[in-house]
LOGUVO-749483 format. One record per residue (C-alpha): residue in one letter; x, y, z. Coordinates in steps of 0.1 Angstrom, whole numbers. Each point is the difference from the previous one (the first is absolute). Example, Ala and Ser with C-alpha at 12.3 -4.5 7.8 and 13.67 -1.06 7.14 Angstrom:
<aa = A&east = 123&north = -45&up = 78>
<aa = S&east = 14&north = 34&up = -7>
***
This chain:
<aa = X&east = 0&north = 0&up = 0>
<aa = X&east = 13&north = 35&up = -10>
<aa = X&east = 8&north = 22&up = 30>
<aa = X&east = -22&north = 30&up = 1>
<aa = X&east = 21&north = 32&up = -1>
<aa = X&east = -9&north = 23&up = 29>
<aa = X&east = -10&north = 36&up = -7>
<aa = X&east = 27&north = 25&up = -3>
<aa = X&east = -15&north = 21&up = 28>
<aa = X&east = -29&north = -6&up = 23>
<aa = X&east = -14&north = 24&up = 26>
<aa = X&east = -26&north = -12&up = 25>
<aa = X&east = -21&north = 20&up = 24>
<aa = X&east = 25&north = 29&up = -1>
<aa = X&east = -6&north = 29&up = 23>
<aa = X&east = 21&north = 31&up = 4>
<aa = X&east = -7&north = 24&up = 28>
<aa = X&east = 20&north = 28&up = 16>
<aa = X&east = -3&north = 8&up = 37>
<aa = X&east = -12&north = 35&up = 9>
<aa = X&east = 6&north = 14&up = 34>
<aa = X&east = -30&north = 1&up = 23>
<aa = X&east = -23&north = -11&up = -29>
<aa = X&east = -10&north = -30&up = -20>
<aa = X&east = 24&north = -14&up = -26>
<aa = X&east = 0&north = 14&up = -35>
<aa = X&east = -8&north = -30&up = -22>
<aa = X&east = 14&north = 3&up = -35>
<aa = X&east = -7&north = -35&up = -13>
<aa = X&east = -24&north = -25&up = 14>
<aa = X&east = -6&north = -37&up = -10>
<aa = X&east = 18&north = 3&up = -33>
<aa = X&east = 6&north = -32&up = -20>
<aa = X&east = 21&north = -2&up = -32>
<aa = X&east = 14&north = -28&up = -21>
<aa = X&east = 24&north = 6&up = -28>
<aa = X&east = 11&north = -27&up = -25>
<aa = X&east = 28&north = -1&up = -25>
<aa = X&east = -9&north = 13&up = -35>
<aa = X&east = -26&north = 26&up = 10>
<aa = X&east = -3&north = 37&up = 4>
<aa = X&east = -22&north = 10&up = 30>
<aa = X&east = -11&north = 36&up = 6>
<aa = X&east = -9&north = 14&up = 34>
<aa = X&east = -25&north = 27&up = -8>
<aa = X&east = -14&north = 25&up = 24>
<aa = X&east = -1&north = 35&up = 13>
<aa = X&east = 30&north = 18&up = 16>
<aa = X&east = 1&north = -10&up = 37>
<aa = X&east = -15&north = -34&up = -5>
<aa = X&east = 32&north = -18&up = 11>
<aa = X&east = 11&north = -13&up = -34>
<aa = X&east = 36&north = 13&up = 4>
<aa = X&east = 1&north = -14&up = 35>
<aa = X&east = -10&north = -34&up = -13>
<aa = X&east = 28&north = 2&up = -26>
<aa = X&east = 26&north = 6&up = 27>
<aa = X&east = -14&north = -30&up = 19>
<aa = X&east = 2&north = -22&up = -30>
<aa = X&east = 36&north = 12&up = -5>
<aa = X&east = 9&north = -10&up = 35>
<aa = X&east = 9&north = 36&up = 9>
<aa = X&east = -29&north = 3&up = 25>
<aa = X&east = -12&north = -26&up = 24>
<aa = X&east = -38&north = 0&up = 3>
<aa = X&east = -16&north = 4&up = 34>
<aa = X&east = -17&north = -33&up = -5>
<aa = X&east = -5&north = -26&up = -27>
<aa = X&east = 22&north = -22&up = -21>
<aa = X&east = 23&north = 8&up = -30>
<aa = X&east = 15&north = -29&up = -19>
<aa = X&east = 26&north = 1&up = -27>
<aa = X&east = 0&north = -31&up = -22>
<aa = X&east = -18&north = -19&up = 27>
<aa = X&east = 22&north = 10&up = 29>
<aa = X&east = -5&north = 27&up = 27>
<aa = X&east = 16&north = 32&up = -11>
<aa = X&east = 25&north = 13&up = 25>
<aa = X&east = 17&north = 33&up = -10>
<aa = X&east = 4&north = 12&up = -36>
<aa = X&east = -13&north = -25&up = -25>
<aa = X&east = 27&north = -15&up = -23>
<aa = X&east = -5&north = 6&up = -37>
<aa = X&east = -22&north = 31&up = 3>
<aa = X&east = 7&north = 34&up = -16>
<aa = X&east = -20&north = 32&up = 2>
<aa = X&east = -7&north = 30&up = -23>
<aa = X&east = -12&north = 31&up = 18>
<aa = X&east = -22&north = 29&up = -10>
<aa = X&east = 29&north = 24&up = 4>
<aa = X&east = 30&north = -8&up = -21>
<aa = X&east = 23&north = -4&up = 30>
<aa = X&east = 32&north = 4&up = -20>
<aa = X&east = 33&north = 12&up = 14>
<aa = X&east = 7&north = 32&up = -20>
<aa = X&east = 38&north = -3&up = 4>
<aa = X&east = 0&north = -35&up = -17>
<aa = X&east = -3&north = -7&up = -37>
<aa = X&east = -28&north = -21&up = -14>
<aa = X&east = 22&north = -31&up = 0>
<aa = X&east = 12&north = 6&up = 35>
<aa = X&east = -35&north = 5&up = 13>
<aa = X&east = -11&north = -33&up = -17>
<aa = X&east = 30&north = -19&up = 15>
<aa = X&east = -8&north = 9&up = 36>
<aa = X&east = -21&north = -31&up = 7>
<aa = X&east = 27&north = -22&up = -16>
<aa = X&east = 26&north = 16&up = 22>
<aa = X&east = -21&north = -8&up = 31>
<aa = X&east = -1&north = -36&up = -12>
<aa = X&east = 38&north = 1&up = -3>
<aa = X&east = -1&north = -8&up = -38>
<aa = X&east = 34&north = 3&up = -16>
<aa = X&east = 9&north = 31&up = -21>
<aa = X&east = -1&north = -16&up = -34>
<aa = X&east = -33&north = -18&up = 7>
<aa = X&east = -15&north = 33&up = 13>
<aa = X&east = 9&north = 19&up = -31>
<aa = X&east = -13&north = -27&up = -23>
<aa = X&east = -33&north = -4&up = 18>
<aa = X&east = -5&north = 37&up = 4>
<aa = X&east = 5&north = 6&up = -37>
<aa = X&east = -25&north = -27&up = -8>
<aa = X&east = -26&north = 15&up = 24>
<aa = X&east = 6&north = 35&up = -14>
<aa = X&east = -4&north = -12&up = -36>
<aa = X&east = -31&north = -20&up = 10>
<aa = X&east = -19&north = 30&up = 13>
<aa = X&east = 10&north = 22&up = -30>
<aa = X&east = 28&north = 21&up = 14>
<aa = X&east = 29&north = -13&up = -21>
<aa = X&east = 26&north = 27&up = -5>
<aa = X&east = -9&north = 18&up = 33>
<aa = X&east = 23&north = -21&up = 22>
<aa = X&east = 22&north = 30&up = 9>
<aa = X&east = -27&north = 26&up = 3>
<aa = X&east = -10&north = 15&up = 34>
<aa = X&east = -36&north = 2&up = 12>
<aa = X&east = -2&north = 37&up = -5>
<aa = X&east = 6&north = -6&up = -37>
<aa = X&east = -31&north = -23&up = -3>
<aa = X&east = -37&north = 7&up = -3>
<aa = X&east = -24&north = -14&up = 27>
<aa = X&east = -9&north = -30&up = -22>
<aa = X&east = 36&north = -8&up = -6>
<aa = X&east = 8&north = 2&up = 37>
<aa = X&east = -28&north = -23&up = 8>
<aa = X&east = 14&north = -25&up = -25>
<aa = X&east = 33&north = 2&up = 19>
<aa = X&east = -19&north = -9&up = 31>
<aa = X&east = -16&north = -29&up = -18>
<aa = X&east = 34&north = -12&up = -13>
<aa = X&east = 15&north = 2&up = 35>
<aa = X&east = -29&north = -23&up = 12>
<aa = X&east = 3&north = -24&up = -29>
<aa = X&east = 38&north = -4&up = 0>
<aa = X&east = -1&north = -22&up = 31>
<aa = X&east = -24&north = -24&up = -19>
<aa = X&east = -26&north = 0&up = 28>
<aa = X&east = -27&north = -27&up = 3>
<aa = X&east = -25&north = 27&up = 10>
<aa = X&east = -1&north = 36&up = -13>
<aa = X&east = -18&north = 24&up = 23>
<aa = X&east = -12&north = 33&up = -15>
<aa = X&east = -14&north = 28&up = 22>
<aa = X&east = -19&north = 23&up = -23>
<aa = X&east = 30&north = 1&up = -24>
<aa = X&east = -17&north = 21&up = -27>
<aa = X&east = -19&north = 26&up = 21>
<aa = X&east = 29&north = 26&up = 0>
<aa = X&east = 1&north = -1&up = -39>
<aa = X&east = -20&north = 19&up = -25>
<aa = X&east = -28&north = -19&up = -17>
<aa = X&east = 18&north = -8&up = -33>
<aa = X&east = 33&north = -10&up = 17>
<aa = X&east = -19&north = -22&up = 24>
<aa = X&east = -19&north = -17&up = -28>
<aa = X&east = 32&north = -7&up = -20>
<aa = X&east = 18&north = -15&up = 31>
<aa = X&east = -31&north = -21&up = 9>
<aa = X&east = -2&north = -13&up = -36>
<aa = X&east = 37&north = -8&up = -2>
<aa = X&east = -1&north = -18&up = 34>
<aa = X&east = -30&north = -22&up = -11>
<aa = X&east = 17&north = -8&up = -34>
<aa = X&east = 32&north = -12&up = 18>
<aa = X&east = -21&north = -20&up = 24>
<aa = X&east = -20&north = -17&up = -28>
<aa = X&east = 31&north = -7&up = -20>
<aa = X&east = 16&north = -17&up = 30>
<aa = X&east = 29&north = 25&up = 1>
<aa = X&east = -6&north = 13&up = 35>
<aa = X&east = 22&north = -20&up = 25>
<aa = X&east = -28&north = -2&up = 25>
<aa = X&east = -26&north = -27&up = 9>
<aa = X&east = -28&north = 22&up = 12>
<aa = X&east = -9&north = 37&up = 4>
<aa = X&east = -20&north = 16&up = 28>
<aa = X&east = -9&north = 36&up = -7>
<aa = X&east = -17&north = 26&up = 22>
<aa = X&east = -21&north = 26&up = -19>
<aa = X&east = -30&north = 23&up = 5>
<aa = X&east = -5&north = 1&up = -38>
<aa = X&east = -29&north = -22&up = -10>
<aa = X&east = 8&north = -1&up = -37>
<aa = X&east = 36&north = -8&up = 8>
<aa = X&east = -10&north = -30&up = 21>
<aa = X&east = -23&north = -14&up = -27>
<aa = X&east = 26&north = 7&up = -27>
<aa = X&east = 28&north = -19&up = 18>
<aa = X&east = -12&north = -25&up = 26>
<aa = X&east = -13&north = -36&up = -2>
<aa = X&east = -17&north = 5&up = 34>
<aa = X&east = -11&north = 32&up = 18>
<aa = X&east = -4&north = 2&up = 38>
<aa = X&east = -22&north = 30&up = 7>
<aa = X&east = 7&north = 15&up = 34>
<aa = X&east = -24&north = 18&up = 23>
<aa = X&east = 12&north = 25&up = 25>
<aa = X&east = 1&north = 8&up = 37>
<aa = X&east = 13&north = -27&up = 6>
<aa = X&east = 13&north = -15&up = -32>
<aa = X&east = -16&north = -32&up = -10>
<aa = X&east = -3&north = -20&up = -32>
<aa = X&east = -36&north = 8&up = -9>
<aa = X&east = -1&north = -18&up = -34>
<aa = X&east = 22&north = -22&up = -20>
<aa = X&east = -5&north = 2&up = -38>
<aa = X&east = 15&north = -21&up = -28>
<aa = X&east = 7&north = 19&up = -31>
<aa = X&east = -11&north = -21&up = -30>
<aa = X&east = 18&north = 19&up = -28>
<aa = X&east = 31&north = -12&up = -18>
<aa = X&east = 29&north = 23&up = -8>
<aa = X&east = 3&north = 24&up = -17>
<aa = X&east = -32&north = 15&up = 14>
<aa = X&east = -21&north = 27&up = -17>
<aa = X&east = -12&north = 26&up = 24>
<aa = X&east = -28&north = 10&up = -24>
<aa = X&east = -14&north = -35&up = -2>
<aa = X&east = -36&north = 0&up = 14>
<aa = X&east = 7&north = -29&up = 23>
<aa = X&east = 31&north = 18&up = 13>
<aa = X&east = -20&north = 32&up = 6>
<aa = X&east = -27&north = -20&up = 18>
<aa = X&east = 25&north = -15&up = 24>
<aa = X&east = 14&north = 35&up = 8>
<aa = X&east = -35&north = 12&up = 5>
<aa = X&east = -8&north = -30&up = 23>
<aa = X&east = 30&north = 8&up = 21>
<aa = X&east = -10&north = 36&up = 4>
<aa = X&east = -33&north = -13&up = 12>
<aa = X&east = 17&north = -23&up = 25>
<aa = X&east = 21&north = 29&up = 13>
<aa = X&east = -29&north = 24&up = 4>
<aa = X&east = -24&north = -26&up = 16>
<aa = X&east = -9&north = 9&up = 35>
<aa = X&east = -1&north = -25&up = 29>
<aa = X&east = -34&north = -7&up = 14>
<aa = X&east = -4&north = 20&up = 32>
<aa = X&east = 2&north = -19&up = 32>
<aa = X&east = -33&north = -3&up = 19>
<aa = X&east = 1&north = 9&up = 37>
<aa = X&east = -28&north = -2&up = 25>
<aa = X&east = 4&north = 37&up = 9>
<aa = X&east = 18&north = 21&up = -26>
<aa = X&east = 30&north = 18&up = 17>
<aa = X&east = 7&north = 36&up = -10>
<aa = X&east = 28&north = 2&up = -26>
<aa = X&east = 35&north = 4&up = 13>
<aa = X&east = 13&north = 33&up = -14>
<aa = X&east = 36&north = -13&up = 3>
<aa = X&east = -4&north = -35&up = -15>
<aa = X&east = -2&north = 8&up = -37>
<aa = X&east = 29&north = 12&up = -21>
<aa = X&east = -8&north = 26&up = -27>
<aa = X&east = 14&north = 2&up = -35>
<aa = X&east = 19&north = 32&up = -7>
<aa = X&east = -23&north = 11&up = -27>
<aa = X&east = -3&north = 37&up = -8>
<aa = X&east = -33&north = 19&up = -4>
<aa = X&east = 10&north = 13&up = -35>
<aa = X&east = 6&north = -36&up = -11>
<aa = X&east = -34&north = -11&up = 14>
<aa = X&east = -17&north = 30&up = -17>
<aa = X&east = 17&north = -8&up = -33>
<aa = X&east = -11&north = -36&up = 0>
<aa = X&east = -36&north = 8&up = 9>
<aa = X&east = -1&north = 26&up = -28>
<aa = X&east = 15&north = -26&up = -24>
<aa = X&east = -26&north = -26&up = 10>
<aa = X&east = -29&north = 25&up = -3>
<aa = X&east = 10&north = 10&up = -36>
<aa = X&east = 3&north = -18&up = -33>
<aa = X&east = 7&north = -28&up = -8>
<aa = X&east = -7&north = -15&up = 34>
<aa = X&east = -33&north = 16&up = 9>
<aa = X&east = 4&north = -10&up = 37>
<aa = X&east = 15&north = -35&up = -4>
<aa = X&east = 34&north = -12&up = -11>
<aa = X&east = 19&north = -33&up = -3>
<aa = X&east = 30&north = 3&up = 23>
<aa = X&east = 26&north = -16&up = -24>
<aa = X&east = -12&north = 22&up = -29>
<aa = X&east = 0&north = 31&up = 23>
<aa = X&east = 35&north = -8&up = 13>
<aa = X&east = 13&north = -3&up = -36>
<aa = X&east = -17&north = 33&up = -10>
<aa = X&east = 13&north = 19&up = 30>
<aa = X&east = 34&north = -19&up = -1>
<aa = X&east = -5&north = -10&up = 37>
<aa = X&east = 16&north = -30&up = 17>
<aa = X&east = -23&north = -22&up = 21>
<aa = X&east = 18&north = 14&up = 31>
<aa = X&east = -12&north = 35&up = -11>
<aa = X&east = -35&north = -7&up = -12>
<aa = X&east = -13&north = -25&up = 26>
<aa = X&east = 8&north = 23&up = 30>
<aa = X&east = -17&north = 28&up = -18>
<aa = X&east = -31&north = -21&up = -7>
<aa = X&east = -1&north = -14&up = 35>
<aa = X&east = 2&north = 35&up = 15>
<aa = X&east = -28&north = 13&up = -21>
<aa = X&east = -20&north = -31&up = 10>
<aa = X&east = 7&north = 5&up = 37>
<aa = X&east = -12&north = 36&up = -3>
<aa = X&east = -32&north = -10&up = -18>
<aa = X&east = 10&north = 17&up = -33>
<aa = X&east = 4&north = -32&up = -20>
<aa = X&east = -6&north = -38&up = 1>
<aa = X&east = 24&north = -28&up = -10>
<aa = X&east = -18&north = -30&up = -15>
<aa = X&east = 19&north = -29&up = -16>
<aa = X&east = 27&north = 20&up = -17>
<aa = X&east = -22&north = 30&up = -8>
<aa = X&east = -3&north = 34&up = 17>
<aa = X&east = -34&north = 18&up = 1>
<aa = X&east = -6&north = 36&up = 11>
<aa = X&east = -26&north = 5&up = 26>
<aa = X&east = -26&north = 28&up = 2>
<aa = X&east = 21&north = 16&up = 27>
<aa = X&east = 31&north = -3&up = -22>
<aa = X&east = -19&north = 15&up = -29>
<aa = X&east = -11&north = 30&up = 21>
<aa = X&east = 36&north = 5&up = 11>
<aa = X&east = 13&north = -1&up = -36>
<aa = X&east = -26&north = 25&up = -11>
<aa = X&east = 3&north = 24&up = 29>
<aa = X&east = 20&north = 32&up = 3>
<aa = X&east = 30&north = 2&up = 23>
<aa = X&east = -18&north = 11&up = 33>
<aa = X&east = -28&north = -25&up = -5>
<aa = X&east = 26&north = -27&up = -7>
<aa = X&east = 16&north = 8&up = 34>
<aa = X&east = -33&north = -4&up = 18>
<aa = X&east = -8&north = -33&up = -17>
<aa = X&east = 35&north = -13&up = 7>
<aa = X&east = -3&north = 12&up = 37>
<aa = X&east = -33&north = -19&up = 4>
<aa = X&east = 16&north = -32&up = -15>
<aa = X&east = 29&north = 3&up = 24>
<aa = X&east = -22&north = 4&up = 30>
<aa = X&east = -21&north = -30&up = -10>
<aa = X&east = 27&north = -24&up = -12>
<aa = X&east = 33&north = 9&up = 16>
<aa = X&east = -3&north = -3&up = 38>
<aa = X&east = 35&north = 12&up = 6>
<aa = X&east = -10&north = 34&up = -15>
<aa = X&east = -29&north = 1&up = 25>
<aa = X&east = 22&north = -10&up = 29>
<aa = X&east = 26&north = 28&up = -8>
<aa = X&east = -27&north = 26&up = -2>
<aa = X&east = -17&north = -12&up = 32>
<aa = X&east = 33&north = 3&up = 19>
<aa = X&east = 6&north = 35&up = -14>
<aa = X&east = -35&north = 11&up = 10>
<aa = X&east = 4&north = -13&up = 35>
<aa = X&east = 33&north = 19&up = 7>
<aa = X&east = -3&north = 35&up = 13>
<aa = X&east = 28&north = 12&up = -23>
<aa = X&east = -15&north = -21&up = -29>
<aa = X&east = 34&north = -15&up = -7>
<aa = X&east = 11&north = -37&up = -1>
<aa = X&east = 35&north = -14&up = -5>
<aa = X&east = 4&north = -23&up = -31>
<aa = X&east = 23&north = -23&up = 20>
<aa = X&east = -30&north = -11&up = 21>
<aa = X&east = -18&north = -14&up = -31>
<aa = X&east = 32&north = -14&up = -16>
<aa = X&east = 7&north = -20&up = 31>
<aa = X&east = -35&north = -14&up = 1>
<aa = X&east = 2&north = -9&up = -37>
<aa = X&east = 33&north = -18&up = 6>
<aa = X&east = -18&north = -23&up = 25>
<aa = X&east = -18&north = -15&up = -30>
<aa = X&east = 24&north = 4&up = -30>
<aa = X&east = 36&north = 5&up = -10>
<aa = X&east = 16&north = 34&up = 7>
<aa = X&east = 2&north = 5&up = -38>
<aa = X&east = -38&north = -6&up = -5>
<aa = X&east = -7&north = 21&up = 31>
<aa = X&east = 19&north = 30&up = -13>
<aa = X&east = -15&north = -5&up = -35>
<aa = X&east = -36&north = -1&up = 15>
<aa = X&east = 6&north = 30&up = 21>
<aa = X&east = 14&north = 21&up = -29>
<aa = X&east = -30&north = -11&up = -21>
<aa = X&east = -24&north = 11&up = 28>
<aa = X&east = 17&north = 33&up = 3>
<aa = X&east = -3&north = 6&up = -38>
<aa = X&east = -37&north = -10&up = -1>
<aa = X&east = -10&north = 19&up = 31>
<aa = X&east = 17&north = 32&up = -12>
<aa = X&east = -17&north = -3&up = -34>
<aa = X&east = -34&north = -5&up = 16>
<aa = X&east = 7&north = 28&up = 25>
<aa = X&east = -8&north = -23&up = 29>
<aa = X&east = 32&north = 11&up = 18>
<aa = X&east = 33&north = 17&up = -7>
<aa = X&east = 34&north = -13&up = 7>
<aa = X&east = 32&north = 18&up = 12>
<aa = X&east = 29&north = -18&up = -17>
<aa = X&east = 26&north = 16&up = 22>
<aa = X&east = -17&north = -7&up = 33>
<aa = X&east = -15&north = -33&up = -13>
<aa = X&east = -34&north = 8&up = 14>
<aa = X&east = -35&north = -2&up = -12>
<aa = X&east = -22&north = 30&up = 6>
<aa = X&east = -31&north = 20&up = -11>
<aa = X&east = -1&north = 28&up = -25>
<aa = X&east = -6&north = 35&up = 15>
<aa = X&east = -36&north = 1&up = -11>
<aa = X&east = -7&north = -34&up = 17>
<aa = X&east = 17&north = 11&up = 32>
<aa = X&east = -21&north = 31&up = 1>
<aa = X&east = -32&north = -22&up = -4>
<aa = X&east = 12&north = -22&up = 29>
<aa = X&east = 7&north = 29&up = 23>
<aa = X&east = -33&north = 16&up = -8>
***
């Protein structure tokens, strides 16, 4: 009987949490399962902050999970995984080294002899299309060429598994498309010296274009919400109706809301328990005006809208979700629909828009109401921002807490619910509001 080859990587019940002083742990990943076999490309698709890059570091053996099991070729992984190389979003090149010297770094770490290093680095440089640039320095190269150097540096060690952390996101659209296509061509021709690829992305089309399987992550904490098999052979046509339908279906999955939990007695919403997307009021107004007008007439397909506006999923979905939270739009199975309130906002003049927005904030953003309530209760009508930042950090990371607070400041100012003194880092009331309180 033939022996069954174990998976290249298997992750079971993985949980990653970080302890926060005097508060509950911040859970980044929870109950994540992943199996990766030789001969396949798998995409981890999800929003920023869903823990995809953290999982990549766990798979590489650079980070030990809080709990769970990580196996490499059927054996428990202890420390950095052998036969793994990574390509990062940033080019991460040493500017004082030439292309060839940058590519040889991994081979030097493996104590490969000088002659072998030169031969293998030249092969890798030629493979990724940079022949003739061996002696160039990073400052002489375009962004796309620098990323090719990063790819050559990963490939030169002939890894079993190539990990890619949003490798094309720092590139312009055309350069990214060229590099993606070249990479897939090399993979299909069997020229890449790797057995499997695991790529992190937030670009839905990129995932469908490259991967054999897609793991769609949910957020807060990161979990594998869906696993999808991509049925198309390479090369793939992004304009094929079946391709477009799969992209549309994934948009639907990523915009689908969880069913609300049912409680015997509904508790009041926690004003500090929900991170806010840093979406500006001008961007909200612009999208509502776009939806209201031609050719959408109040309803748009998200993939088509993203293409028309040249938005990434990480830009469009937070915008759509914010409009939905405020009652200005609805997200339904990959479509966005303007509500009557959203239509009124889009049609209103500036002062009326502020009133509509203020009412939406009071109704749907309890943190705004909490801040205003504290201000009203104080005799000097002032409240320090640090108070609210600390309470936010009890429920989310410091980065999300700061992002949420800055968003609240911007929204509250626009709606004239409160003012904010940047130098003193204090919330307060405008002079007219203070006079009303004193009267």
